[in-house]
C-alpha positions as CSV (number, residue, x, y, z in Angstrom):
1,Q,6.4,-28.8,-15.9
2,V,4.2,-28.3,-13.0
3,Q,3.0,-24.7,-12.6
4,L,0.2,-23.3,-10.9
5,V,-0.6,-19.8,-12.1
6,E,-2.9,-17.1,-10.3
7,S,-4.6,-14.3,-11.8
8,G,-7.8,-12.0,-11.2
9,G,-6.1,-10.1,-8.4
10,G,-6.5,-6.5,-8.4
11,L,-7.4,-3.0,-6.5
12,V,-11.0,-3.0,-5.2
13,Q,-13.0,-0.8,-3.0
14,S,-14.2,-2.1,0.5
15,G,-17.3,-4.0,-0.3
16,G,-16.3,-5.0,-3.9
17,S,-16.1,-8.5,-5.1
18,L,-13.1,-10.3,-6.7
19,R,-12.5,-13.8,-8.3
20,L,-9.6,-15.4,-8.1
21,S,-8.3,-18.1,-10.7
22,C,-5.6,-20.6,-10.2
23,A,-4.6,-22.8,-13.6
24,A,-2.6,-26.0,-13.1
25,S,-0.6,-27.8,-15.5
26,G,1.5,-30.3,-15.6
27,I,-0.1,-32.6,-12.4
28,I,-3.1,-34.7,-12.5
29,F,-5.3,-32.0,-11.0
30,R,-8.2,-34.3,-9.8
31,L,-5.7,-35.8,-7.5
32,Y,-4.7,-32.7,-5.5
33,G,-6.6,-30.9,-2.9
34,M,-6.4,-27.4,-3.4
35,S,-6.2,-24.7,-1.5
36,W,-6.0,-20.7,-1.5
37,Y,-3.2,-19.2,1.4
38,R,-2.4,-15.2,1.8
39,Q,0.0,-13.3,3.3
40,A,-0.4,-9.8,4.4
41,P,2.8,-7.4,4.8
42,G,4.5,-8.4,8.1
43,K,2.4,-11.3,9.0
44,Q,2.8,-15.2,8.3
45,R,1.1,-17.2,5.4
46,E,-2.3,-18.0,6.6
47,L,-5.0,-20.7,5.2
48,V,-7.8,-18.6,3.8
49,A,-9.8,-21.7,2.0
50,G,-9.4,-25.3,0.8
51,I,-11.2,-27.6,-1.2
52,S,-10.5,-31.5,-1.1
53,V,-10.4,-34.1,-4.3
54,T,-14.1,-34.9,-3.4
55,G,-15.3,-31.3,-3.4
56,S,-15.8,-30.9,0.3
57,T,-14.5,-27.4,1.6
58,D,-13.1,-25.5,4.6
59,Y,-12.9,-22.1,5.2
60,A,-10.8,-19.6,7.7
61,D,-13.1,-17.9,10.1
62,S,-12.3,-14.5,9.0
63,V,-13.6,-15.2,5.5
64,K,-16.9,-17.8,6.1
65,G,-20.1,-16.2,4.2
66,R,-17.6,-14.1,2.2
67,F,-15.6,-16.2,0.2
68,T,-16.4,-19.3,-1.7
69,I,-13.5,-21.9,-2.9
70,S,-14.7,-24.1,-6.1
71,R,-12.9,-26.0,-8.8
72,D,-13.5,-27.5,-12.1
73,N,-11.4,-30.4,-12.8
74,A,-12.5,-30.3,-16.6
75,K,-10.4,-26.9,-16.6
76,N,-7.9,-27.8,-13.8
77,T,-8.5,-24.7,-12.4
78,V,-9.6,-23.7,-8.9
79,Y,-11.1,-20.5,-7.9
80,L,-11.9,-18.2,-5.1
81,Q,-14.8,-16.1,-5.3
82,M,-14.4,-13.0,-2.8
83,S,-17.4,-10.9,-1.8
84,S,-17.8,-8.1,0.6
85,L,-14.3,-7.6,0.7
86,K,-12.4,-5.6,3.7
87,P,-9.1,-3.8,4.0
88,E,-7.9,-6.5,6.1
89,D,-8.3,-9.0,3.3
90,T,-5.7,-7.1,1.7
91,A,-2.7,-9.4,0.9
92,V,-0.6,-11.3,-1.7
93,Y,-3.0,-14.7,-2.5
94,Y,-1.4,-18.1,-3.3
95,C,-2.7,-21.2,-4.9
96,N,-1.3,-24.2,-3.2
97,G,-1.8,-28.0,-4.7
98,R,-1.3,-30.9,-2.4
99,R,-1.4,-34.6,-3.1
100,G,-2.2,-37.5,-0.5
101,N,1.6,-38.8,-1.2
102,G,3.0,-35.4,0.0
103,A,3.9,-33.7,-3.4
104,E,2.9,-29.8,-2.9
105,R,3.0,-27.2,-5.5
106,W,2.6,-23.3,-5.1
107,G,1.6,-20.7,-7.3
108,Q,3.8,-17.3,-7.5
109,G,0.9,-15.1,-5.9
110,T,-1.5,-12.4,-6.9
111,Q,-1.8,-9.2,-5.2
112,V,-5.4,-8.5,-3.6
113,T,-5.9,-4.8,-2.6
114,V,-9.1,-3.4,-0.9
115,S,-9.2,0.0,-0.2
116,S,-11.2,1.6,2.4
């Protein structure tokens, strides 16, 4: 059974940090490009950060310099280190895995709330 399970969300004060994790099972993890998306209430889901199978990364302008995506293929896990958090970072964060053949998986999401 294919699963992407996020963890690490929670409530944090503005300026604080959180690290999200997404553990994958049932897939050949190293073959999947992994990304983090987020969706705030009343807004569309947006791409936050992505990491390719080779380890190259990309970030939304709004999080550059504050967030870092990484992956550990030995643990089948992708991480999102979030620092200098702002209230506008409040959203449900989703893990996404996409393979070159088009296969795609989503996690169930984890809530991040940043208080001002």
